[in-house]
N, C-alpha and C positions, 0 to 999 in steps of 0.2 A: 496472534503470531505476526501478523503484519506490523504492528506497532513495535514489537520486539526486534523484528528485523531492522526496522528503521532506526531505532534507538541504539542498536548495537552494531550497526552498519555491517550486517551479515545477512544478505538477501539471496544468496546463492540457491537456497532451497526453493525459491519461488519461481525462478525462471522469468518470464515476462508477465506471469499472472498477477503478480503484486503490483504492477505499475498500472494502476487503475486509470490514470489520467493520460497515459501514453506519452509522457514527456521524456521517457528514457531513463529517469532516475527515480528512486524510491525516497519519498520525503513525506512531510506532513499533509501535503496535498492529496496524497494517496489515501491517508487515513480519513480525511475529511470526505473524499468521495465514497470510501467504504461505509462511513457512518450515514451519508445521505442515502446510500442504497438501502441500508438496513432500516432507516426511519421511514423511507417511502413505502417499504413493504413490498 
């Protein structure tokens, strides 16, 4: 869902929870952070 939000530029549904790196925007860096969280377990 986060990837679709970023690709479609429609992230209203996430509020601030999708901004994983805290830079104020939703972008590929948030997806990378999410993948890292998943891989680290």
